[in-house]
N, C-alpha and C positions, 0 to 999 in steps of 0.2 A: 429335290426338296419335297418335304412332306409337312403339312401344316395341320395342327389340331385346333379346331374352332370350338370353344365351349359356349353353347347357346344356339338354339335353333329358331330364333326370332327373325325379324326382317333384316337386321344387321348381319347376323350370323349366316343366314342363307344367301344373302347378296354377296357376302365374302366368299362363300363356296363357289358361287357362279363366277365371280371375278377371278379367283385363283385358277379355276378350271380354264377360263378363257386365256389366262396368261401361261398355261401349260404347267401349272403347279398342282401337285397331288394334295388332296384335302380330305379330312373326315370331320364331320360335325357331331359333337356329343351333346345331347339334350336331356334334361333331367326328367321331363314328363314321359310317361310310357307311350302316350299316343298324342301326336300333334293334331289339334282340332281347330276349326275356324272360330275362335273366340274373340271377344273384344267388341269394339264399336268403330267409329270412324277415324280416319287419319287423312291428312293432306300431304301430298307429294309435290314439292316445289319443282319448277322447271329444271333446276340443276340436277335434281335426283331423277326426274323423268328422262332427261338426256342419258344418264348413265344406265338406267334400266333398259332404255330403248337400244342402246349400243350393246347391251348384253342379250339382245334378241327378245325382250319382253314387251316391246311396244304394242303389238296386237293384243296381247293379254291385258295390258293396262287399259287399252281403249275399250275392251269388252267388259271390264270390271267397273270402271270408274266413271265419274262425271267430270268433264273438262270445265273447271271453274272459270266463270266469266268475270265476276266482280267480287271484291271483298267490301262489304258495305257496313259502315258503322252508323248506328242510330242511337237515339236516346231510348228510354224504356217505353216510350209511346210509339216508337217506329218512325220518328222524324229523322231524316237523313242528315248526318253530320259530315260524313266523308265517304265517297265511293271510289274505290281504286280498281282499275282493270287488272286482271290477272292472266298469267299464262301467255298465250299467243296474242290476246287482246292488249297486253302490255309490251308487245314487241319481241318476246322470246320466240325462238324457233320451235319450242316444245311447250305443251300445255302444262298447267297445274291440274292435278287430279284430286278429287275427293273420292275416297274409296273405303270400303269396309276393311279394317285391319286384318281380320281373320281370313277374308277372301284373298287379300294380297299375300298373306303368309302361305296359304295353301297353294297359290299359284307359283310362288317361289320354290316351295317344297317340291312340287311336281316337276319343275324344271331341273332342280338339283338331282333328283332321283333319275330323271330321264337321261341327263347328260353325264352324271358321275356314277350312276348305278345306285340301286336301292341301299346297298350297304354303306354308302357315303354318309348317311344320317343314322346314327345309333341313338336310340331313345332309352329312357330309363337309367341314364348314367348321370349321377350328380358329382360334380367336381369337389374334391376335398383338399388336395394339396399338389404341390409340384416340386420337383428337384431339377436343378440344372446340372447336367453332366457334360463332360467334354464331348463336344460335337452334337449336343441336343438337349431336349427337355423331356422329362418323364412326368406325366400327370397321373395322379391317383384318383379314381372315380368309384363311387359306390353304386353297385348294380342293384336296382330296385327289385329285380326278380329273385336274386339269390341272397342279397344282403352282404355279399362279399365285395372285396376291393378288386378293381380292374386297373391295370397299369397300361397306359398307352404312350409310346414314345413318338416324338416328332422333332423336326428341325426347328419349328417355331410353334409357340402356343399363343392363341388369341382369346382373350376373355371378352365374349360378346354376350354376357349373361345378365344384362340389364341393371336396373337401379341397385338391386341387392346383390351385386356381383360377388361371388365367392372368390373369383380370381383376384379382383381388386382388393378384397379383404386380406388375402394372403400377401399381396404386394404392399399394402398400406394398412397394417393392422391397427394403427392408433387413430384412424380417421374419425370414428364415431358414426352416429346415425345421420340420415338425410336431414336437410334443413327445410323447415316448413314456412311458407309464406303467411299462414293464417287463413288461407282460402281452402274451402272444401269444394270439390267438384263432383256433381252427380251427373252421370252420363247414361244415355239410352238411345234407342232407335224406335221411331214410331211411324206406322203407316199413315200417310196423310196426302193431301193434294199437293202438287208442286206449288211453290210460292215464288213471287217475283218472276224472274225470267226462267226459273227452273234450274239455274246453274250458279246461283249466287251463294257465297258464304256470308251469312248474316251475323253481325255481332251487335246486340242490343244491350244498352246499359253499361255499367262499369263494375268490375269486381272490387272496387272500394266499398261497394255495398252489395248489389246483386247484378248479375250479368247473364245473358243467355246467348249462346252460340248455336247456330243451326245451319245445316247444309245437307243436300241430298247425297246419298252414297250408293244409289242404284241407277242403272242406265235409264230406267223409266221415270226417275226423279221422285218416286212416291215413298221411298224409305228415307225418312228425315233423321239424320243423326243430330242429337242435341246435347249440349253441355250446359248445365246450370251451375254457375259459380257464385259462391257467397262468402264474403269475408266474415269469419266467425271468431277470430282471435288475432292477436298481434304477431303470431308466429312463434318460432322456437322449436321445441321438440315435437316432431310430427306424430300424429296417430299412425297406426299400421298402414303402410303404403303397399297395397296389394291390388293390382289391376283387376283381379277377379272378385274382389270383395263386393258382396251384395249390398245395395243401398235400399233405403225404405222411402216410399212415396211420402209418408207422413212427416219425414224429416225435411224434405226439400219443398214440398208443395206450399206450406205457409209463407215462404219467402216470395212466392210468385202468385199468390192467390188472386190479386187484382190486376194481373198483367194481361192485357188484350192488345195484341199487335194487329195491324191492318190485315195480315195474311193468315193468322191463326190465333186461336185462343190458347194462351200458354198453359194454364192449368190442364186443359184438355190434352194438349200435346204431351205433357209430363205424365198424366194419368194413364194414357193409352199405350205407353211403352211396354213391351213384353217383359223386359227385365231392366232394372236400374243398377248401375254400378256406382260405388262411392269411393272417392280417391282424394287424398290431400295433395295440394299443389306443392311439390317439393323439388329441390335440386341439391347439388353439392358444390362446395368450393372447387374452382379449377385447381388441378394438381400441378406441382412443379415438374413432374414427370409421370408418365402413365405406367410404364413397365420397367423392366430391367433385362439386360442381355437379350435373350431370344423370346422373351415373353412381353406381350403388350395388351392393350385394351382397345375397345371399339364401341361406338354407339353410346347408349346410356351407361354402360359400364365405365366409359372413359369420361363422359361429359354430360350427365343428366341436366336437363334445363326445363324451365317452366314452358308450358305449351303456348306461350304468348304469341310467338311468330309462326306457329304451325311448321316448325322446322326441325324438330328432334329426329323424326324418322328419316328425313331427307339428309341430315348430316351423317347418320349412320351409313346411308348408301354411299355418300362421298368418301367416308372412312374406308369402306370396303374396297372401293375402286383404287383409292390411293395406296392402300396397303398392298394390294396385288401388284400394282405398278412398281412400288418401291422394292418389294421382294424380288420381282423379276429382274430389276435393274441392279440391285446391290447385294442380293443373296441373303441367306438366313442370319448372318452375323451382323451386317451393317444395315440390312433392310428395315428392321423394326425401328431403329433410331432415326433413319431417314424419313420413315412414315410419321413418327411423332414430331419430328422437326417441321414437317409440312402441316400436319393437321392440328396439333395442339395450339399453335398461335392463331389458327383460323377459328377454332371452336370456343376458346376461353372468352373472347370478347362477346360472343353470342350469349353465353351463359349469363354474363354480367348485364348485357343489354336487356335480356328478357326479364331479369330481376328488377330492373328499373321500371318496367311496364310503362314506356313513354306514351303510348296511346291512351292508357287509362287516365293519366293526369289530365289530358285535354278533355276527355269525355266527362271526367268529374267536374271540370269547369262548367261544362254545359249543364250538368245536374244542379250545380250551385246557382248559376245565373238564370236558368229557366226550369225550375223544379216542376212546373206544370206543362212543359212542352213549349214548342216554338213553331213559327210558320216557315221561316227561312233561316238557315244557319248563320247568315251574315248579320242577323239581329243579335247573335249570341257570341260568335267568335270573330276575331280579326283575321284577315288573310295570313298574317304572320303566324298566328296560332294554328291555323289549319295546315300551313306549310310545315310547321314543326311537327305536327301529328303525322303527316305523310312521311317526313324524314325519319321519325321514330320507327314507323312500320318498315321502312327500307332497311334500317339497321338490324332489325330482328328477323327479317324474312328473306330479303332479296339478295340476288347476286347481280352484279353489273350486267345489263342486257348485252351491250356490245362485246364485253369480254367473254361471256358465256357463249354467245352466238359465234364468236370468231376464233376461239382457242382451238387448237388441234384436239382430236379425239384422244382419249386415254386408252383406246384399244391398241393392241400391238401394231406397230407400224403407223399409228396415227390415223387409222381409217375411220 
């Protein structure tokens, strides 16, 4: 069996490692000519860390990321609303990691080239079309160096090419553009002192108005990844959604000009970033089917979701592992359908749960009831309201602790 993976991001590279571990040949086609460590922070939930650890990436992750201790929600003044233990502190056998997305991608790329060979990742190839023939799929890709078309045949084709997936567009040509929540997200990384215990993921405020997310992404805890979210419209047609789009400090700073948290001055944090990215919070409606025949989708190409539960990248890792397991068990004809039968019902509710933003509703209650801050959260929220907030977080983020800790490995032989 030979699989062509379109897209060399976290999902595509994890797919390559997973297929290789299952004894399946694979080649990755990536549109950019050179993969570089771009982007900002990402969180890997314990369910994804388990899979990457079982792919032999555990030591790499430990060297790159910060094991997250708590996810702490506060009002815009830094008063704690809810603090939830994460990773091992929550009972999982595996940590949650906060890590630089580009560093993680380069680590995965290095592992793919080491294990599968340098030729397993072909860059400068942009997917344009596919044809299914008896016994396989033929993909047509545009070579950036020559401008000509390259045809690559495979037993299975996987579209792991992100939100603007061209593979998805060929399979679902009438879908239309992504759906926008009305929230703009400015993102950056700033050198700063560690805050709180040095391992906390902080969420201050609500994106019903303004919200700041901050967490460390370097082992010394001094590189602070931040996301500034502002509700600027009611949603609808999204502005250009491009992860590499440059943002402007003068666009975001006025929204946070008077924000001073106990741990850092927010305007200073934003102003000292080396680069700011600007991105709309978008998703797509869950599809009734991802692919057809021997072609399927994976990660953001299959189920783009709001980053409310810090779970998008983690779900791509689970997709990759499930796809390799299903192809190994059912082969190239039935394997893609078996994969979709497993993963589509698991991811569609996550897309919709993130869209509801259940934690934001509770934080907005705090803003309405105590606009100038509070001393103790019990003065503002009832125990039932706090419990509802924690339950909303679990719906968007977590996997059952006992289930994840106890289920057999997805490695061959269940090791």
